[in-house]
C-alpha positions in Angstrom: 83.2 -134.1 -52.3 80.4 -131.9 -51.0 76.7 -132.4 -52.2 75.4 -129.6 -54.2 72.2 -127.8 -52.9 69.7 -127.9 -55.9 66.9 -126.8 -53.6 63.7 -128.6 -52.8 61.8 -130.2 -55.7 58.6 -128.6 -56.5 55.9 -131.4 -56.5 52.7 -129.3 -56.2 50.3 -129.4 -59.2 50.3 -125.5 -59.2 53.9 -125.4 -60.7 52.4 -126.9 -63.9 50.4 -123.6 -64.3 52.7 -121.0 -63.0 56.3 -119.9 -64.2 58.9 -119.1 -61.6 61.0 -116.0 -62.3 63.4 -113.7 -60.5 63.2 -110.0 -60.7 66.0 -107.4 -60.5 66.3 -107.6 -56.7 66.7 -111.5 -56.7 63.2 -111.9 -55.4 61.3 -114.9 -56.6 57.9 -114.4 -58.2 55.6 -116.5 -60.2 53.5 -115.5 -63.3 50.3 -117.2 -64.0 50.4 -118.9 -67.5 46.8 -118.0 -68.0 46.2 -114.4 -67.1 49.9 -113.3 -66.6 49.2 -112.1 -63.1 52.4 -111.7 -60.9 52.4 -113.4 -57.5 55.1 -113.6 -54.8 56.8 -116.9 -54.4 58.7 -116.7 -51.2 59.4 -120.0 -49.6 57.8 -118.8 -46.2 54.6 -118.0 -48.0 53.9 -121.6 -49.1 51.6 -122.4 -52.1 48.2 -121.8 -50.6 47.8 -118.2 -52.0 49.1 -119.6 -55.4 46.4 -122.3 -55.5 43.8 -119.8 -54.4 44.6 -117.7 -57.3 44.3 -120.5 -59.7 41.1 -122.0 -58.2 39.2 -118.9 -57.3 40.4 -115.7 -58.9 42.0 -116.6 -62.3 39.0 -116.1 -64.6 41.0 -116.9 -67.8 41.8 -120.4 -66.4 38.2 -121.0 -65.6 37.1 -119.9 -69.1 39.7 -122.3 -70.7 38.5 -125.2 -68.6 34.8 -124.7 -69.5 35.4 -123.9 -73.1 
C-alpha cells in the first residue's frame, strides 16, 4: 500500500482569512475574504506577501477590525 500525498498542511493564520482557488490554467491563487483581491499562491512564493496584504494593504480588513 502506498501513502497518498495530501500535500503539506497549511498552518499559518493567513489561511483563515484567504480562500485558496485554482484558475483555468491549474494555477493556485488566493482570494482575500475581506476585499476580494486576488493574490498568487505558488509554493515557492511563501506566505510573506499574503500576510503583507492582510496586515498593510487590505483596508476593508482594517475597517472591520476597528469597527
